[in-house]
C-alpha positions in Angstrom: 8.9 0.7 128.5 7.8 3.0 125.7 4.9 4.4 127.8 5.2 4.7 131.5 4.1 6.7 134.5 6.7 8.5 136.6 6.2 11.2 139.2 2.6 11.8 138.1 3.6 12.1 134.4 2.6 9.6 131.7 5.7 9.3 129.5 5.9 8.3 125.9 9.3 7.7 124.3 11.3 5.0 122.4 13.6 2.9 124.4 17.3 2.7 123.5 16.6 -0.7 121.9 13.5 0.4 120.0 14.6 3.9 118.9 14.7 4.3 115.1 15.2 7.4 112.9 14.8 7.0 109.2 14.9 9.2 106.1 11.8 8.8 103.9 10.4 10.6 100.8 14.0 11.0 99.8 14.0 12.9 96.5 14.9 16.2 95.0 11.3 17.4 95.8 11.2 16.7 99.6 13.0 15.0 102.4 11.5 13.7 105.7 13.3 12.5 108.8 10.9 10.5 111.0 11.0 9.0 114.4 8.4 6.5 115.7 7.1 7.1 119.3 5.6 3.7 120.4 1.9 3.9 121.5 1.8 7.6 120.6 2.6 8.4 117.0 5.4 9.8 114.9 7.7 12.8 114.9 8.6 14.2 111.5 11.0 16.8 110.2 10.3 17.8 106.6 12.0 20.1 104.1 10.7 20.7 100.5 12.1 22.0 97.2 11.8 25.7 97.2 13.5 29.0 96.3 13.7 29.6 100.1 15.1 27.3 102.7 12.4 25.7 104.8 11.9 23.2 107.5 8.8 22.0 109.4 8.3 19.7 112.4 5.1 17.8 112.8 3.9 15.6 115.7 1.6 13.0 114.1 -0.5 11.8 117.0 -2.4 8.5 116.9 -5.2 10.4 118.8 -5.7 14.1 118.4 -6.7 16.2 121.5 -10.4 16.8 122.4 -9.8 20.5 123.0 -7.3 23.2 122.1 -4.3 23.4 124.5 -0.6 24.2 124.6 2.4 21.9 124.9 5.6 23.2 126.4 8.6 22.1 124.3 11.7 21.6 126.4 15.2 20.4 125.8 15.8 17.6 128.3 19.2 16.1 129.2 19.4 12.3 129.1 19.9 10.5 132.4 23.4 9.5 131.5 24.4 13.3 131.4 23.7 14.5 134.9 24.3 18.1 135.7 22.8 19.5 132.5 19.7 21.7 133.0 16.5 21.4 131.0 15.3 24.6 129.3 12.2 25.7 127.3 12.5 25.9 123.5 8.9 27.0 122.6 5.2 26.5 123.1 3.3 24.3 120.6 -0.4 24.6 119.9 -2.5 21.4 120.1 -5.6 21.4 117.8 -8.5 19.1 117.5 -8.5 19.1 113.7 -4.9 18.4 112.7 -1.5 17.3 113.9 0.5 20.0 115.7 3.5 21.5 114.0 6.4 23.9 114.5 8.0 26.3 112.0 11.5 26.5 110.6 13.4 28.2 113.4 12.1 25.9 116.2 12.4 22.8 114.0 16.1 23.5 113.3 16.6 24.3 117.0 15.2 20.9 117.9 17.5 19.1 115.3 20.5 21.0 116.8 19.5 19.9 120.3 19.2 16.3 119.1 22.6 16.6 117.5 24.0 17.8 120.8 22.6 14.7 122.6 19.6 16.5 124.1 16.0 15.2 123.9 13.3 17.7 122.8 10.3 16.8 124.9 6.7 17.9 124.9 4.8 18.5 128.1 1.0 19.1 128.3 -2.0 18.4 130.4 -4.1 15.4 129.6 -7.6 15.9 128.1 -9.7 13.9 130.5 -8.3 14.7 133.9 -6.7 17.8 135.4 -4.3 15.5 137.2 -3.2 13.7 133.9 0.2 15.0 132.8 1.8 13.9 129.5 5.4 14.0 128.3 6.5 12.9 124.8 10.2 12.7 124.2 12.3 12.3 121.1 15.1 9.8 121.6 18.7 10.6 120.6 19.5 6.9 120.0 20.5 6.2 116.4 19.8 9.8 115.4 23.2 10.9 114.1 23.5 8.6 111.0 20.0 9.3 109.9 20.5 13.0 110.4 23.5 13.1 108.2 21.6 11.4 105.5 18.8 13.9 106.0 21.1 16.8 105.6 22.5 15.3 102.4 19.0 15.0 101.0 18.2 18.6 101.9 21.4 19.8 100.1 20.1 18.0 96.9 16.6 19.6 96.8 15.6 21.6 93.8 15.8 25.4 94.3 12.3 25.8 93.0 8.9 24.0 93.4 5.7 23.3 91.5 4.2 26.7 92.2 7.3 28.4 90.5 6.6 26.6 87.2 2.8 26.0 87.4 2.1 29.2 85.4 4.8 29.7 82.7 5.0 32.1 79.8 7.4 31.0 77.0 8.6 33.3 74.2 9.9 32.5 70.8 12.3 33.8 68.2 10.8 35.6 65.3 8.8 33.5 62.8 10.0 30.3 64.5 9.0 27.6 66.9 12.4 27.9 68.7 12.5 29.3 72.2 14.4 32.4 73.3 17.3 31.5 75.7 15.4 32.4 78.8 12.5 30.2 77.7 14.8 27.4 77.0 16.1 27.6 80.6 12.5 27.6 81.8 11.6 24.5 79.8 14.7 22.8 81.3 13.3 23.5 84.8 9.9 22.1 83.8 11.6 19.0 82.3 13.7 18.4 85.4 10.6 18.8 87.7 8.4 16.4 85.6 11.0 13.7 85.8 10.5 13.8 89.6 6.8 14.5 89.9 4.4 13.3 87.2 1.3 13.7 89.2 -0.3 16.4 87.0 -4.1 16.7 86.9 -4.4 19.1 84.0 -2.1 20.9 81.5 -3.4 23.9 79.5 -1.3 25.1 76.6 -2.3 28.3 74.9 -0.1 29.5 72.0 -0.1 33.0 70.4 1.7 34.8 67.6 2.5 38.4 66.7 0.7 40.0 63.7 3.5 39.7 61.1 3.4 37.0 58.4 -0.4 36.7 57.6 -3.2 35.5 59.8 -3.5 32.0 58.5 0.2 31.4 58.7 0.3 32.8 62.2 -2.6 30.6 63.3 -0.9 27.5 61.9 2.4 28.5 63.5 0.7 29.0 66.9 -0.9 25.5 66.6 2.5 24.1 65.7 4.0 25.7 68.8 1.2 24.4 71.1 1.4 20.8 69.7 5.2 20.8 70.1 4.7 21.6 73.8 1.9 19.0 74.0 4.3 16.3 72.5 6.9 17.3 75.1 4.5 16.7 78.0 3.5 13.4 76.4 7.1 12.3 76.2 7.4 13.1 80.0 4.6 10.6 80.8 1.6 13.0 81.1 -1.6 11.3 79.9 -3.0 12.8 76.7 -6.5 13.1 78.2 -5.0 15.6 80.7 -3.5 18.0 78.1 -5.4 20.7 76.2 -3.4 22.5 73.5 -4.8 25.4 71.5 -3.3 27.8 69.0 -4.9 31.3 68.8 -2.7 32.9 66.2 -2.9 36.7 66.3 -5.6 36.9 68.9 -5.2 38.3 72.4 -2.1 40.5 72.0 -0.5 41.7 75.2 1.7 44.3 73.6 2.0 46.5 70.6 3.1 44.8 67.3 4.7 48.1 66.2 7.9 47.4 68.2 10.4 44.5 68.2 10.0 44.2 72.0 6.2 44.1 71.7 6.2 41.5 69.0 8.5 39.4 71.1 6.1 39.5 74.0 3.2 38.5 71.7 5.0 35.4 70.4 4.3 33.3 73.4 3.0 30.0 74.8 1.2 30.1 78.2 1.4 26.9 80.2 -0.9 26.4 83.2 -0.4 23.2 85.2 -2.6 21.8 88.0 -2.1 18.9 90.4 -4.2 17.4 93.2 -4.3 19.4 96.4 -2.2 17.9 99.1 -3.8 17.7 102.6 
């Protein structure tokens, strides 16, 4: 049975026949390894595109607790491996408002335990009776193949995320709408990201020039630069109503125009991207 009472403990876990692990959200932006726990909810390991390696475990309960409490996370040996001792991995906070989670170190430890054939199990007191004890176990059945797929997905994640490109300053070669090499690399990052995640809410494009070449010419050049970036976003599937492109010409210098370095800093486009907040 998926849910059963044993020695005063109400147990939730998948049977050998029902146990399923699957990789979802499989992309270069995020990877999720999930495991359904019948009559209880779902266990999920998630890693996202980032400059830093990351991993999170979440226990998505069908019914959240009524009060704050703690669950003991233990590594439990399966019945077919007698002689192995259980041991504590961590404590997990249970909240009324949201599903409980564990950070990178413990999440990876749990994955390692599953790979070793152990079952990470959560033990806590029930919410309606002091005699009500709960255990929630993750089954090792059918874990290995899904885990290898999950590891492959993690290895293919981008090494940057939306926050890394959401505010971008691009610089140009003198009297041109061609990027510097570093800005070309930055636009390549943005292009790669947009192919994967087109869920942008707003794109603001502000273009500026240095003070050489005449004000009118510089204003027109900045507009040309802004519109070229606008066309780029349109070609990547961003709705025109969500893009605002403006050329400011010589206004709002951020450095002196008396030096080559300063003029290079003033020849710029600032891109600010926003997307819906994820809850």
